[in-house]
N, C-alpha and C positions, 0 to 999 in steps of 0.2 A: 395785659400783653402791650408794654409801651414800645412806642417807635423810636428807634435810633437812626440819627440823621447825621449825615457826613459833614461835618463842619470845617474840615480842612483835609489836603491829600495826605497829610502825616499822621491822620488819626489812626491808632493801633488797631489791631484786629479785636483785642479784647473789648474795645469801644464800639466795635461793629456788631459782634456776635453776642446776643444776650439770651443764654439758655435758661429754660424754665426747669426748676428743680425736679418736679415729677416727671417731665419729658426726659431729663438725662437719667433718671432713675429706669424707666422703662428701657431706655437704649442699653444702659449697662446691664440690665437683666437679659435683654436679647443676647448681647455679645457672650455673656457668662454662659447662657444654656446652650448658644450655638456652638462655642469652642468645646463644650463636653461631649458632643456627639459628632467630633470630627472622623473618629475611626468608622462610624456607621456610614458616615457620608462618603468615606473613601471606597467602603465595600459596596455601596450603591453605585458608584461610577465605575467600578470594575465589572459589576453585571450589565451595566448599560453598554460597557464596550465590548463584552461578550454577544449580547444579544444583536448589535447592530454592527459586528464587525465583518468586513469582507475578506479579511486574511489576518494572519495572527500578527502582522506588524503592528497592529493598534491595539493588542492585548498583552498581558503577561505573558502567553506562551511565546512572544516574539523574542524572549531572552535565549530561547533554545539556539544551540548552534547548527540548527539544519537550514540547508540551503532552500529547501521548499518550504513555504509559508501558508499552506492551505490550512484553513478553518472549517471544522465539520458544525454547521449551524444547529447543534442540537439542543442548546439550551435555548435558542429563538424558537425551535419547533414545540418545545416544552411549553414555552410561553404562549404561542398562538394556539395551542391544544387546548391549555387552561382558559384562556380568554374565550374562544368559541364555545366550550362546553359550559363554562359559567353563565354567558350571555343566553344560550339556549336554555338553560334549566331556570334561570330566574325570570325570564320573559318568554315562556313557550305559547303563549296565547295573548289576546288582547284584554281580557277580563282576568287579572290575577291579583285583585285586592278585594278585600270585604270591609264594612264598616261595622265595627262591634260597639254598640250602645253601652253606656254605664248608667243609663236613666230611662224611663218609660217613654218620655216624650220625644227621646231621640232614636227609639226604636220602632217607629213607625216605616211602613213599607215606603211612604213618599219621602221621607227624610233619608233613608239608607239609598234609594236611587238616586237623589239629588246629589247626596255627598259622593258615592260612588262613581256615578256618570262625570262629575265636575273633575274629580282626581284621575279618572282614566283619560278625559280630555287633555288634562294638563301633562300626563305622561306620554302622551302622543305628539307632544310638540318636538320638533326636531333638535331644539336646544336642550331639552332633557335627556334625549338619547345621545347626543354627543357628549355632553358632560359625564353621564353615566359611563360610557365608554372609557374615558380617561381614568375615572375612579377606579374601575375594575383594573385597569392596566397598573395603576399605582398599587393596588392590593397586590398583585402578582409580581411586579418588578420590585418594589420597595418593602413589601411585606405590610405596609401602612397605607391607609389611605383616610383622606379627610374631607370633609364636605360642609357646606352650609347652604342657606337660602338666600334668595334676593328678590326683589319684586322688579319686573321686566315690562317695560311699555315700549313696544317697537312701533307704534303708530307715528307718523309724521305729519305735521300740521302744514296744510296748504291754505293759500289764500281764501278759496272758496269753500273748502271742506276738510274735512280729517280723514285721512287715508285709513285703510283697515289694517290691522296688524293686531299681534298678540299683546294682551294686557292680563298678567297674572302672575302668580310666583314661579320662580325659576330655580333650577339646581346650580349650585356654582362649586366647582371642585378647586380645593385648597391643596396645592403640592405639599407633602410633608417636608420638603427641603425649605419651604417658606414659612414654616410656623415651629415654635417651640413651645414647650410645656414644662411642666415639674414631671420628670419621668418616675419619680418615687411616690408621687401622690396616691391616694387610695384608689380612684378612678378617674377617668379622663374628664368628667362631667365637673368635678371640684376642682380641677387643676386651673390655675390662671394659664392664659394663653396669650401669646403675642404672634400676629401674622404680619408678614412682610410684602408688601407689593409696590411695585415701580410704576408710576403714571407719568404723564406729561405734564408740562405747566399749565396746558389749557385745561386738561381734566383737574388739575388741583383747583383752577380758578372756578370751575363749574361746582366742584364739590364744596367749596367755600361759599358759593352763592347759595347752595341748597342748604347749608347748615344755618346761614344768617337768617335772622328775622328782624322785627322792628327794635327789639330791645338789644341786639348785639351787632346789629349791622355795621356800626361805627367801628366797633372793636375788630370785626374780621376785616374791614378795610385797611386798618393799620396793620394789621397782620399780613395781608397780601402786599402792602407797600415795603413792610420790613424783608420780606422774602424776596421780593425783586431788589431792594437796596444791596443786600449782601451778595447777590449774585452780580449785580454791576460792579460792586467793588472787587469781587474775585477777577473780573474781567481786565480789571486797569491795575490793580497791585499785584506785585509778586515778591516771593521771598518771604512774606511775613506770615504765611498760612500753615508752615511746617510745624509750628507748636500745636496745632489743633489736628493734625492728621491721625495722631494716636486716640484723641478722644472721639472723632467723629470719622472714622475710617469706613467706607462704604464699599460692599461688596461689588467688585468689578471695576472698580477706580483706584488707580494708583496713590490719589491724594485728594483730599476734602476740597482743595481748589478746582482739580479737574472736574470732581463731581459738580461743584456749583456752575461750573462754564458750560455743562451740558444741559440739555433741554428735559432731562428727567428729572423726577422727583421721588425719593423713597419716603414711603409711609409705614410706621408701625403701629399698628391697631392692637391695644390691649383690652382684653375681656376677662372680667373677674372682679375679685376684691382688692383694693388698694386702701393703705394706710398712709396719710400724708402727716408724717411727724412733726413737719415745720408749723403746721397749722392744727394739729391735733385733730384731724378729721378722717373718718373712716368711710369709704366710699364702697357701698355693698352692690355687686352685680353691676357695674359701671362698664361703658365702653369709652376708651380713651384713645386719641388718634395723635400721633408724634410725626412730625416733619422735619428732615434734615437731622433727625436723631437729637435734636435738642430744643425743639418749639412744639408746644401744645397747641393743636389746633381744634380739639373737640373734647368734651367731658360731658357725658350725658349717662343717665341710667339705662339700663338695657330695656328697649321698648317692647320685647316679647312679651307674650303672657306665662311663658315657662319663668321658672326660678333661675334659669340658667342660660347661657347664650346659646343660640341654636346652631352650634358648631358640634360636628360627630366624628368620631374615629374609630376604626377596627382595624385590628392586627391580625395577620394570617397565622403566625406561630407566636403564641403568647409567651414571654418571658416571666418569671417570678420575679416580682419587687421591681419592674422595669414596664412602663407603658409601651415603649417603643418595640414592635415585634420583628420578627424575623422573616423574609422573604422565602418562599419554598423553592427559589433559584439559588439562595446564599450559598447554601453547603453543597451544592452541585458545581460550582466554579472549579473546584479542584479537580473532579471528575471530567469536566470539559477540558481543563488544561491536559490531563492525561491522554483524553482522546487526540487531541491535537498533536501533542507530542509523540505518540506512537503512530500516528498517520503519517506525519513528516518523517519520522524516522524510517518509516517502511518506503515512502517514496523516494527517500534519498538513497537507500538500498538498491532500488530498482533502479536507479539511475546509475548506480555504481555498477551493478551487474551488467546493465545495458553499455555503459561506456566505462569499461574497467580501468582501474590505474594500472601503471605498467613500471616495473622495476628494471632499470637498465644497468648492466654491470659491464665494466670496461668500456672499450672503443665500440661502438655501433654507429653504422652509418645511419643518416636521416631515412626514416621510412613513413609510410602513411599506414593507419590501421584501417585495413581493408580486406575482404576475402581474396586469397590467392597472392597476397603480398610477400615478396621475397626480402628477406633482412640480412644484410652483409654484417658479420661482426668478426672481430679479431679472434685469436686463440682462446683468449681469457675473456673476451666478451660475451654477453648473455643478455636476453631479453625475457622477461618472466611476467606473466598477468597475476596480478593480486586479485583473488577473488573474495567477495564478502560471504559472510554467514547467512545463507539464503533462508535459515530456519525462521528467521525473523518475518518473513513475508506471510507466516501464518498467522500473523497478528489481526487478520480480519475478524477471527472468533472472537479475540478479546476486545475489541471495538463494538462488537454487536452485544457482546455482554454488558458492557458499560453503558450502551445506549438503552437497553431494556432495564437496567437498574436504576438509572437516572430517570426515566420514567416512572417508575414504580415508586422512587424516594418522592417524587414531587406530589403525589397522591392523583395522578391523573387517572381517569376511569379507563379501563382497557375495552371492554367489549363496546363502550360508547365510541372509542374513537375509531372503529372499524377493525380492530385486531382481534381475531378469535383466539382465545386460549386453546392450548393443545387438549386433546383427547376427545372422546365420544361423549355427547351429551344426551342425556335421557329427556322425557317430556318435562317441561317447566324447569329443569335444573339449569338451563342457561340463564333465565331470570333471576334465579336464587344465587348463582354465582356472581351475577353481575352487581346484583345487591350488596352482596358480602365484599365483594372487590372494591366496591366504591364507596365504603365507610368513611374514609378520609375526605374524599372529594365532597359528598353529601354534608358532612359536618363543617367543612369551610365554607359552602355555600350557605348553610344555615346560619353560620356565624355572621357572614357579611349581610345577610338579609335582617338579622336581628340588632345588628349595631349600628347599620348605616341605611339600608333601604327603608325600614320601618320609621324610625325617627325622622328621617329627610322627608317622607310622605306627610307625617302629622305635622312637621314644622312648616311645609308648604300650606297645608290646610289651615294652619293657625295665621300664617302671614296673609292668606286670602281673606280671611275674617277681619283682621285689622285694616287692609290696605283697600278692600274692595268698597268702593264709594257709591258704585251705581250698579244697575243689573248688567250680567253679561251673557250672550248667548254662545251655546257650546252645542256641538255635534253629538248626538246620542244614537247609538245602534240599538233598534229593538229585537231582542231576540225572537219575540213571538211573531212580529210581521216582517222579519228578516228585512227590515228597511231602515235606512238612515233619516233621522228627524232632527230638527233644531229646537232648542230648550232654551227659555230665559230663566236665569237664576239670580237671586239677589243674596245679600249676606244672610238673612233670616234662613233661606234654604240651605245653606251650608253650614250653619251653628248649630251644634249639640255637643254633649258631654259624652265622649267615647274615644275610639282611635280607630286608624285606619292600620288593616293587617295585611301584609302581603301573604298570599298562600301559595304561590307557584312552587318554589323550590322546595318547601317542606312537605308538599304533598306529591312531588314528582314521583319519587320511587314508591310511595305508599300506594298511589293510584296503580302505577305497573303492577305491584303486588295483588292489588285487590282484583284487578282483571284477571291475572293468572289463576287466583283462588275461586273466582266465579266461574271461568270455564273449567276448572276440575270439577266443581259442584254439580255444573250442569250435565256433565258426563258420567257422574257417579249414580248409583241406586237411591241415594237420598233425595235427588232432585224432584221425583213425582210426587214426595210427601211434602217437600217444602214449597214446591212452585206455586200452589195457590195462594201463598203469603207474600209473594213476590210482585212488585208493580212492573208491568212491562214498560210503562212509559218512562218511570224512573230509571230503570236499568238502560233504556236507549239514551236517556240524558246523560246517564254515567260515560257511556262509551262514547257519546259525542264530545264531553269535555276531556276524556282521557285521550282521544285521538285527534283532539284539536281541530274538529271539522264543523265548530259552531258556525261559522260565517258562510258555509256552502249549502245552507238550506236542505240538508239531508234528513234531519230528524225533525219530525212534526207529528203530534199526537194523532194517531190512527189513520196517517194519511194514505197508507197502503190500502186501507179499507175505502177510502173515497176513491182512489184511483181504480180499484177493481170495479167499483159500481159504474165510474164513468166509463170504464171499458165495456161493461156489459150492456149499458145504454147504447153506445156506439154500435155493438155489435148487433143489438135488436133493431136499430135505425137501419143499418145496412141491410138486414134480412128482409125488412119490410119493403125497402127499395126494390131488392131484386125479385120479391113476388109480384110487386106491380109491373114490374118490367115483363115478366113472363106471361102475365094476363094480357098484355096489350099486342094486338094483332101485329106481325112484322111485315105482311106481304111476300114472305119468303115461298110461302106455299108448304111448309113444313110445322107439324105440331111438336112442341117440346113435352118431354115427360116432367111435367111440374113437380109431382112427388119426389122423384129422383133428384131434381135439381135444388129442391128445398132441403133436402136430408144432405145434400153436398155443401150448402151454406152453413147449416147447424155445425157440421163437422169441422169447417175452416180448411185451410190451406194444409 
């Protein structure tokens, strides 16, 4: 990366900008793939306009000729319902993951507890929940969600000491708008990916400092000077940058010169395999970073233990031969348009009926439309009220039908949203109907869990194994003691061959159906026969897990027997105190019937 110097004021732009061949190849690949999905990006923009619209003037419904511009936020309500139900189903309780070992040494209880507790602690961080919310919303809004992992260190160094903060793996959302791939690839994992990010000049300086070492420090310093030099030239020279606008056109900027004059820097990060035809070199599983769409600032092998970059993708409605999926809201936009159209047409007719149009024929003196008004007209004059077709006011039923149909088409659960389906329900029929009606909902949750949540958690665990340099202290909740403790872990404690598997969403409906079947069994004639073979402790734990009351200290083995024994001891102590009180002279001059009082104490109140 040679440094270009300004030798004169008349030096041309070609002498200042020195592009790298591989960098421009990555930039061209970004432009090509991004242009191929313009229709998809336009559809996503329309969905967002409907979701956040306050009236139809911001949507395609604004083209209708109606005076009223009301929008019914049905698409937004479906989005919010899906989001709330997805989060409630995927994270119904604190412990919703298990460690499945692939070797004997990693299957010990200590290893399982260490890995599970560490990942639960990671998932409880506010940054994880914040990023996961955005990923779920991408899954609903755009039908595609992308995520990766990063190492987070929120500690702040002070002169005297190091402040406390979170140090560990973090979840990072990638906007599908800012990532391109080969949509015709066999699967997302093997497809090369390019991710766009916009940072400040200060962040770029910090990035180059992190990437530099003793071997390449001089090279990165020359690169930084070059990037500053072309920005200085862009602020002083004018008129000679137009020839580069087509080559290096940046999103959000009208020209390449305007981009260079700003304080922002665009990075294109390539992940995958790249062949350098100029040097006849094949780069396998590499990470390459391009700045200003023409300069390579980083080229290194993927540091992950996996054979692929830790970037993951899930689509809501899969398309054949296309990795870009479809949003559940995409094919409901037309029905939303219809609802707004009918609602505003009906409102206009209401206004027409309330303030009708008047047809005046011949000479008519000026008058005011009000009760009891006298209108003076000539012999040929006439005033007539034009009444609208009021039958359209029955359109309420059509909008109600459209709203219910949109809810069903989006795959939203019915009973789980608080709406009871019509008809009488027999015992346990409600649960069976709910499970059957939520097949689409459960399938989409399972899809997200398998393609995003599970690989992300395993990638975060892999990142912790690589980056954790010292021991870390985590907070652990003991289920048996019902108390929170602190545990110190190191890299060896969380290292093992296996995988983290989320279990919340996949067993959510199964657990509800299991409780239903156990309840039916306990009330059948078979229960006395099979009851000796059922563990009461395990059944109590099953109900505790299903009802999500693990943290409320309700279920403890045989705690009822201990409480009953404690109650009997207390009753015996009180009875003994009462007997002693009766045997003590009171000086009242009256004798008490001790046998009668003792019987009353035994019987209780």
